[in-house]
N, C-alpha and C positions, 0 to 999 in steps of 0.2 A: 147287282144283288143276286146272291145265290137262290137258285131254285130248289130248297131243300125244305123240306117240312121241320127237321129237327132245328130249332136255333142255335146260334152261336152259344156253348157251353159256357156259364160263369165262370170268375176268376174262382178257382180253387185252392191257392196257395195259402196255406195254413198261416194263422197269425197266433203266435204266442202272447199267452197274457199270465202276468203271474199276480197271483192273489195271496193274502194272508186271511185267515180263518182262524175263529176261536176254539179254544181246545174241546169244546162239548161238539161243536159243528164237525171239525176233523173226526173225532170219535164216530159222530152219527152217521158221517159217510164211509167211515171204515165198516163199521155194522150191515149197512147197507150193501157195501162190496161182498160182505160175507154172507148177506140175505141171496144175493145173486148167484154166488157161488152154489150155494144149497139148492136154488130153483131151477138151474142150467145145468149144473154140473159144469162149470166152465169159469175160472177165476181171471176178474179183470181188474186192474188196478183202478182205482180211483179215478186218478187223472186222465182214464180212456172213459170213465164213466160220467163224469162232470159236463162235458159237452152234450151228451146226449142227454142228460138229464136239462140241460139249459133248453134245448130246442124242444124237447118236451113241455116243459113250464111255459115257454113263449108263446108256442102255437096253441096252449090251452087258455090262455088269456083273451078271453074275447072281447073286453076294452081294449086291451092294447092293439089288436085286431083291427077293430073299427077304428081306432084314431090311426092307424097307418094306412089303411083304405081311404078314409078321408083326406089324408093329408096329399096323396098322389091322385086325386079327383079334381 
């Protein structure tokens, strides 16, 4: 067993997921991308923002976090 403080890194291979969204959601995501550009002065594609949005949403869902924690105990 390695005597390192840092554990082995998890699998970081990207997984591509294709989804279809409503025209209203597509427009809202585009508007968010534009707001992001105005706020930070850097343009980011909607496809680059969505994974970060999903992570933020999942991390902020306390009921989901409890459910996951309880499942591992």
